[in-house]
C-alpha positions as CSV (number, residue, x, y, z in Angstrom):
1,X,15.0,23.6,-12.3
2,X,17.3,22.3,-9.7
3,X,14.8,21.4,-6.8
4,X,17.5,21.7,-4.3
5,X,17.3,25.5,-4.6
6,X,14.9,27.6,-2.5
7,X,11.6,27.1,-4.0
8,X,9.7,29.9,-5.6
9,X,6.1,30.8,-4.5
10,X,3.3,33.3,-5.5
11,X,4.0,35.5,-2.6
12,X,3.4,32.7,0.0
13,X,6.4,31.3,1.6
14,X,6.0,27.3,1.9
15,X,8.3,27.2,4.9
16,X,7.1,28.0,8.4
17,X,9.3,29.6,11.0
18,X,9.0,26.4,12.9
19,X,10.8,23.1,11.5
20,X,8.1,20.8,10.1
21,X,7.4,17.6,12.0
22,X,8.9,14.4,10.8
23,X,7.0,12.8,7.8
24,X,8.1,9.2,8.8
25,X,5.1,7.5,10.3
26,X,4.2,7.6,13.9
27,X,0.9,8.2,15.6
28,X,1.8,11.7,15.9
29,X,2.1,12.2,12.1
30,X,-1.6,13.1,11.9
31,X,-1.4,16.0,14.3
32,X,1.4,17.6,12.4
33,X,-0.1,17.0,9.1
34,X,-3.2,18.7,10.3
35,X,-1.1,21.9,11.2
36,X,0.7,21.9,7.9
37,X,-2.7,21.5,6.0
38,X,-3.8,24.6,7.3
39,X,-0.9,26.8,7.3
40,X,1.5,25.3,4.5
41,X,-0.7,23.1,2.2
42,X,2.3,22.6,-0.2
43,X,5.6,22.8,1.0
44,X,9.3,21.5,0.3
45,X,10.7,19.1,3.0
46,X,14.2,18.9,3.4
47,X,13.9,15.7,5.3
48,X,12.6,13.7,2.3
49,X,13.5,15.9,-0.6
50,X,10.1,16.1,-2.1
51,X,7.5,18.7,-2.2
52,X,4.7,17.7,0.1
53,X,1.1,18.3,-0.8
54,X,-1.7,17.9,2.0
55,X,-5.1,19.1,0.8
56,X,-7.6,16.8,-0.5
57,X,-8.3,18.7,-3.6
58,X,-4.8,19.1,-4.5
59,X,-4.0,15.5,-4.0
60,X,-6.9,14.4,-6.0
61,X,-6.1,16.6,-9.0
62,X,-2.5,15.5,-8.9
63,X,-3.5,11.8,-9.1
64,X,-5.9,12.6,-12.0
65,X,-3.7,14.8,-14.0
66,X,-1.7,12.6,-16.2
67,X,-0.8,15.5,-18.4
68,X,1.2,17.5,-15.9
69,X,2.2,14.8,-13.6
70,X,4.1,11.7,-14.0
71,X,4.1,8.4,-12.1
72,X,7.7,7.5,-13.0
73,X,9.1,8.1,-9.5
74,X,6.2,6.2,-7.7
75,X,8.4,3.3,-6.8
76,X,12.0,4.4,-6.8
77,X,14.1,3.6,-4.0
78,X,13.9,6.1,-1.1
79,X,17.6,5.9,-0.5
80,X,19.8,5.7,-3.7
81,X,21.3,2.2,-4.1
82,X,24.6,1.5,-2.6
83,X,27.1,0.1,-5.4
84,X,27.4,-3.2,-3.2
85,X,23.7,-3.7,-3.2
86,X,23.3,-2.8,-7.0
87,X,26.1,-5.3,-7.6
88,X,24.2,-7.9,-6.0
89,X,21.0,-7.2,-8.1
90,X,22.9,-6.8,-11.6
91,X,25.0,-9.7,-11.0
92,X,22.2,-12.0,-10.3
93,X,20.3,-11.1,-13.3
94,X,17.7,-8.7,-11.6
95,X,15.9,-7.2,-14.7
96,X,12.3,-6.1,-13.9
97,X,10.9,-3.2,-15.9
98,X,9.3,-0.3,-14.6
99,X,6.1,-1.5,-12.5
100,X,2.7,-0.4,-13.6
101,X,2.2,2.0,-10.7
102,X,5.2,4.0,-12.1
103,X,4.2,4.0,-15.9
104,X,2.6,6.6,-17.9
105,X,0.4,6.6,-20.9
106,X,0.2,5.1,-23.5
107,X,2.0,2.2,-22.2
108,X,0.1,2.0,-18.9
109,X,-3.1,1.6,-20.8
110,X,-1.7,-1.3,-22.8
111,X,-0.6,-3.0,-19.6
112,X,-4.0,-2.4,-17.5
113,X,-5.9,-3.7,-20.7
114,X,-3.8,-6.9,-20.5
115,X,-4.5,-7.6,-16.7
116,X,-7.6,-5.8,-15.7
117,X,-9.6,-9.2,-16.9
118,X,-7.1,-11.1,-14.5
119,X,-7.9,-9.4,-11.4
120,X,-11.2,-7.7,-10.9
121,X,-14.5,-8.1,-9.0
122,X,-15.6,-11.1,-10.7
123,X,-12.3,-12.9,-10.0
124,X,-12.2,-11.6,-6.4
125,X,-15.8,-13.2,-5.8
126,X,-14.6,-16.5,-7.3
127,X,-11.9,-16.7,-4.6
128,X,-14.5,-16.2,-1.7
129,X,-15.1,-19.8,-0.8
130,X,-11.3,-20.3,-0.4
131,X,-10.8,-17.2,1.5
132,X,-13.5,-18.1,3.9
133,X,-11.7,-21.4,4.5
134,X,-8.4,-20.0,5.0
135,X,-9.7,-17.5,7.4
136,X,-11.9,-20.1,9.4
137,X,-8.8,-22.3,9.7
138,X,-6.6,-19.3,11.0
139,X,-9.2,-18.3,13.5
140,X,-9.3,-21.9,14.7
141,X,-5.7,-21.7,15.4
142,X,-6.3,-19.1,17.8
143,X,-8.6,-21.1,19.9
144,X,-7.7,-21.6,23.6
145,X,-5.2,-18.8,23.5
146,X,-5.6,-15.5,25.4
147,X,-2.9,-13.0,24.3
148,X,-1.7,-13.2,20.8
149,X,0.1,-10.9,18.5
150,X,-2.6,-10.8,15.8
151,X,-0.3,-9.6,13.0
152,X,1.9,-12.6,13.5
153,X,-0.7,-15.1,14.3
154,X,-3.5,-14.0,11.8
155,X,-3.0,-11.1,9.4
156,X,0.5,-11.7,8.4
157,X,0.3,-14.7,6.0
158,X,-3.6,-14.6,5.2
159,X,-3.2,-12.1,2.4
160,X,-0.2,-13.9,0.9
161,X,-2.1,-17.2,0.9
162,X,-5.0,-15.5,-0.9
163,X,-2.9,-13.8,-3.5
164,X,-0.8,-17.0,-4.3
165,X,-4.3,-18.8,-4.8
166,X,-4.6,-16.4,-7.6
167,X,-1.1,-16.9,-8.8
168,X,-1.2,-20.6,-8.5
169,X,1.6,-20.6,-5.9
170,X,2.1,-23.7,-3.6
171,X,0.8,-22.7,-0.1
172,X,3.9,-24.2,1.4
173,X,5.8,-21.3,-0.3
174,X,4.1,-18.8,1.6
175,X,6.6,-18.1,4.5
176,X,9.8,-17.9,2.2
177,X,7.8,-15.6,-0.4
178,X,6.6,-13.3,2.4
179,X,10.1,-13.2,3.7
180,X,11.7,-12.4,0.2
181,X,9.1,-9.6,-0.1
182,X,10.4,-7.7,2.8
183,X,13.4,-6.7,0.4
184,X,11.2,-4.4,-1.8
185,X,9.7,-2.7,1.1
186,X,13.1,-1.8,2.7
187,X,14.6,-0.6,-0.7
188,X,11.5,1.2,-2.3
189,X,9.7,2.5,0.7
190,X,11.9,3.1,3.7
191,X,15.3,4.9,4.4
192,X,18.2,2.4,4.4
193,X,21.6,1.8,5.2
194,X,24.3,0.0,3.0
195,X,24.0,-3.0,5.3
196,X,20.2,-3.0,5.1
197,X,20.3,-2.6,1.3
198,X,22.7,-5.6,0.8
199,X,20.5,-7.8,2.8
200,X,17.3,-6.4,1.1
201,X,18.9,-7.1,-2.4
202,X,19.6,-10.7,-1.7
203,X,15.9,-10.9,-0.8
204,X,14.8,-8.9,-3.7
205,X,16.7,-11.0,-6.2
206,X,15.4,-14.2,-4.6
207,X,11.8,-12.9,-5.2
208,X,12.6,-12.1,-8.7
209,X,14.1,-15.3,-9.4
210,X,11.2,-17.0,-7.8
211,X,8.8,-15.0,-10.0
212,X,10.7,-15.8,-13.3
213,X,10.6,-19.4,-12.5
214,X,6.8,-19.2,-11.7
215,X,6.3,-17.6,-15.4
216,X,8.6,-20.3,-17.0
217,X,6.6,-23.0,-15.4
218,X,3.3,-21.6,-16.7
219,X,4.8,-21.2,-20.1
220,X,5.3,-25.0,-20.0
221,X,2.2,-26.0,-18.2
222,X,-0.6,-23.2,-18.4
223,X,-3.3,-23.4,-15.8
224,X,-6.2,-21.4,-14.7
225,X,-4.3,-18.8,-12.8
226,X,-3.4,-15.0,-13.1
227,X,0.0,-15.6,-14.9
228,X,-1.5,-18.2,-17.3
229,X,-4.1,-15.6,-18.3
230,X,-1.5,-13.0,-19.0
231,X,0.3,-15.6,-21.2
232,X,-3.0,-16.6,-23.0
233,X,-3.6,-12.9,-23.6
234,X,-0.1,-12.4,-25.1
235,X,-0.4,-15.3,-27.4
236,X,3.2,-15.2,-28.2
237,X,2.9,-11.5,-29.5
238,X,5.6,-9.1,-27.8
239,X,3.5,-6.2,-29.1
240,X,0.6,-7.2,-26.8
241,X,2.9,-8.0,-23.7
242,X,6.4,-9.3,-23.6
243,X,7.5,-12.1,-21.3
244,X,9.7,-9.8,-19.1
245,X,6.7,-7.6,-18.7
246,X,4.6,-10.6,-17.5
247,X,7.5,-11.3,-15.1
248,X,7.5,-7.7,-13.9
249,X,3.6,-7.6,-13.4
250,X,3.9,-10.8,-11.6
251,X,6.6,-9.7,-9.4
252,X,4.9,-6.7,-8.5
253,X,1.7,-8.5,-7.5
254,X,3.7,-11.0,-5.5
255,X,4.6,-7.8,-3.3
256,X,1.9,-5.5,-3.4
257,X,-0.9,-8.2,-3.4
258,X,-0.3,-9.1,0.2
259,X,1.8,-6.5,2.2
260,X,-0.6,-3.6,1.8
261,X,-3.5,-5.9,2.9
262,X,-1.6,-7.5,5.8
263,X,-1.0,-3.8,7.0
264,X,-4.4,-2.5,6.2
265,X,-6.4,-5.2,8.3
266,X,-4.0,-4.7,11.0
267,X,-4.2,-1.1,11.4
268,X,-8.1,-1.2,11.0
269,X,-8.4,-3.9,13.7
270,X,-6.2,-1.6,16.1
271,X,-8.4,1.5,15.3
272,X,-11.6,-0.3,15.8
273,X,-10.5,-1.6,19.2
274,X,-9.2,1.9,20.1
275,X,-12.4,3.6,19.4
276,X,-14.0,0.7,21.2
277,X,-17.8,1.8,20.4
278,X,-16.9,1.1,16.9
279,X,-15.8,-2.6,17.5
280,X,-18.9,-3.1,19.5
281,X,-21.2,-1.6,16.7
282,X,-19.7,-4.1,14.1
283,X,-20.0,-7.0,16.5
284,X,-23.6,-6.1,17.1
285,X,-24.3,-5.4,13.4
286,X,-22.0,-7.1,10.9
287,X,-23.6,-5.0,8.1
288,X,-21.6,-2.1,9.3
289,X,-18.2,-4.1,8.2
290,X,-18.0,-2.8,4.7
291,X,-18.3,0.8,5.9
292,X,-15.7,0.0,8.7
293,X,-13.4,-1.1,5.9
294,X,-13.8,2.1,4.2
295,X,-13.3,4.2,7.2
296,X,-10.2,2.2,8.1
297,X,-8.8,3.1,4.7
298,X,-9.5,6.7,5.4
299,X,-8.5,7.0,8.8
300,X,-5.4,4.4,9.1
301,X,-4.8,3.8,5.3
302,X,-1.7,1.7,4.9
303,X,-0.4,4.0,2.1
304,X,0.1,7.3,3.8
305,X,2.0,8.8,0.9
306,X,2.4,8.4,-3.0
307,X,4.8,9.9,-5.2
308,X,4.6,12.0,-8.4
309,X,6.8,14.2,-10.6
310,X,5.8,17.4,-11.9
311,X,6.1,17.5,-15.9
312,X,6.1,21.2,-16.0
313,X,5.9,24.1,-13.5
314,X,2.5,24.1,-11.6
315,X,0.9,25.9,-9.0
316,X,-1.0,24.2,-6.1
317,X,-2.7,26.0,-3.3
318,X,-0.8,29.1,-4.4
319,X,2.6,27.7,-4.3
320,X,4.6,27.3,-7.5
321,X,6.3,23.8,-7.7
322,X,9.2,23.7,-10.3
323,X,9.2,21.4,-13.3
324,X,10.8,18.0,-12.7
325,X,10.2,18.4,-8.8
326,X,9.3,15.2,-7.0
327,X,6.0,15.4,-5.0
328,X,4.8,13.4,-2.2
329,X,1.1,13.4,-2.1
330,X,0.2,13.0,1.8
331,X,-2.8,10.7,1.5
332,X,-2.9,10.6,5.4
333,X,-3.4,14.4,5.3
334,X,-5.9,14.3,2.5
335,X,-8.1,11.7,4.2
336,X,-8.5,13.9,7.2
337,X,-9.1,17.1,5.4
338,X,-12.1,18.8,7.2
339,X,-13.1,20.3,3.8
340,X,-14.4,16.9,2.9
341,X,-14.7,14.8,6.1
342,X,-16.6,16.2,9.1
343,X,-14.8,15.4,12.3
344,X,-12.0,13.7,10.4
345,X,-9.9,12.8,13.4
346,X,-12.8,10.8,14.5
347,X,-12.8,7.0,13.6
348,X,-16.5,6.4,12.8
349,X,-17.7,3.1,11.3
350,X,-21.0,4.8,10.3
351,X,-19.3,7.8,8.3
352,X,-21.4,8.4,5.2
353,X,-18.7,9.3,2.8
354,X,-15.8,7.2,4.0
355,X,-15.5,5.8,0.5
356,X,-14.2,9.2,-0.7
357,X,-10.8,8.4,0.7
358,X,-7.7,8.4,-1.6
359,X,-5.8,5.5,-0.1
360,X,-6.5,3.1,-3.1
361,X,-5.6,6.1,-5.5
362,X,-7.6,7.6,-8.1
363,X,-7.6,8.0,-11.9
364,X,-5.7,5.6,-14.2
365,X,-3.5,4.3,-11.3
366,X,-6.6,3.2,-8.9
367,X,-5.5,0.1,-6.9
368,X,-6.0,-2.9,-9.2
369,X,-6.5,-5.1,-6.1
370,X,-9.1,-3.2,-4.4
371,X,-11.8,-5.7,-4.6
372,X,-9.7,-8.6,-3.5
373,X,-8.6,-6.4,-0.5
374,X,-12.0,-5.4,0.5
375,X,-13.2,-9.0,0.4
376,X,-10.5,-10.4,2.4
377,X,-11.0,-7.5,5.0
378,X,-14.7,-8.2,5.0
379,X,-14.6,-12.0,5.6
380,X,-11.7,-11.5,8.3
381,X,-13.5,-8.9,10.3
382,X,-16.6,-10.9,10.2
383,X,-14.9,-13.8,11.4
384,X,-13.0,-12.0,14.2
385,X,-16.0,-9.9,15.5
386,X,-18.2,-13.0,15.5
387,X,-15.6,-15.2,17.5
388,X,-14.1,-12.6,19.8
389,X,-16.4,-9.8,20.5
390,X,-14.8,-9.1,23.8
391,X,-11.3,-8.8,22.1
392,X,-9.3,-5.7,23.4
393,X,-5.9,-4.4,22.7
394,X,-3.3,-5.6,25.2
395,X,-2.8,-2.7,27.9
396,X,0.5,-0.8,28.0
397,X,1.8,-2.4,24.8
398,X,2.7,0.5,22.3
399,X,2.8,-0.5,18.6
400,X,6.1,0.0,16.9
401,X,5.9,0.9,13.0
402,X,8.5,0.8,10.4
403,X,10.4,4.1,9.5
404,X,8.9,5.1,6.2
405,X,7.0,8.1,4.8
406,X,5.2,5.9,2.4
407,X,3.5,3.1,4.4
408,X,1.8,2.9,7.9
409,X,3.4,-0.6,8.6
410,X,3.0,-1.9,12.1
411,X,5.6,-4.6,13.5
412,X,3.1,-6.1,15.8
413,X,-0.4,-6.0,17.4
414,X,-0.9,-7.6,20.6
415,X,-4.5,-8.3,21.9
416,X,-6.3,-10.3,24.5
417,X,-8.8,-12.4,22.8
418,X,-11.3,-12.7,25.5
419,X,-11.0,-9.3,27.0
């Protein structure tokens, strides 16, 4: 069925008389989603060309149902690639396969079986000493300063340096690889013009080539790192993993392993400072920090929407969604569903069920890097709250965000370190 046609419903129109608010992230997004969740829990958005699912129960069911829903569109470009951008990529040998986030079973099971042992809670804990060293050094760089951009000066490079430890990437390469990673964000998760796509494609190609060189180097000189672990698991057998699958997995991790954590840590710090009693609470009792992290993932999750495709005609909250329809699962709306979370618009580090959030996914595609993200955030918040308990948001400094309906990605976070 052509999803551009008027949608069919079970006697309930998924459109309101009023134009739905924009789904591109802004601080006003949550208010608009709350209204839609009450009156139009499933609706077709002309703005983004997707059916939008807003209620927690529906979003969770779609994430867990691999029989009726495919992940194949999870990371497709938001704006179709311009021929000039495509020419840059194909001409440069850009050849990643479908990323794990977009793969269905049974191939997904084979790939997750290969790299689950390379990135899990045990691996994350093994990095704890290094993470504490990195965080302590970055905190020390803030010493003597008053107003800083906490994103640029603390949260921007930190997660990349951690994931590069896992990958065995030299720390000196962090700035360039971090810059190259912006290409994937621009193409896969944000609306883009021809000019933006051309610039992003050059970065994307650079990131891919860097990744392939890294894998080639590990083939010649194996080490004790993520890529070497994948190559050892492969043991020369393409039926287990191909070299290009390893290239693709590494390429995906080089991006996802730090961009999401950078944004999540920044978002959480901002909300802790906005709801000041929460910041004071974690400063007084660091034992609250693990739950504060879960509440941050719920209340201000980096991933505000994720995509799926209906394999067949399905009914969600009384609305018939056509076969092959693209869906946007609004994690931002689901995470504030009052059917699950009491007083959902309140940020509360003592919330008892914060961990029920869906920001890290659910089912077979649950976020592989969750243990590492949680550990990095815990160590960072412990250090910041201990060193700067009087830290405040800089007054009259609004936070701009990148235009995307997939991510909550701030451009800065100005704070006064000593109040």
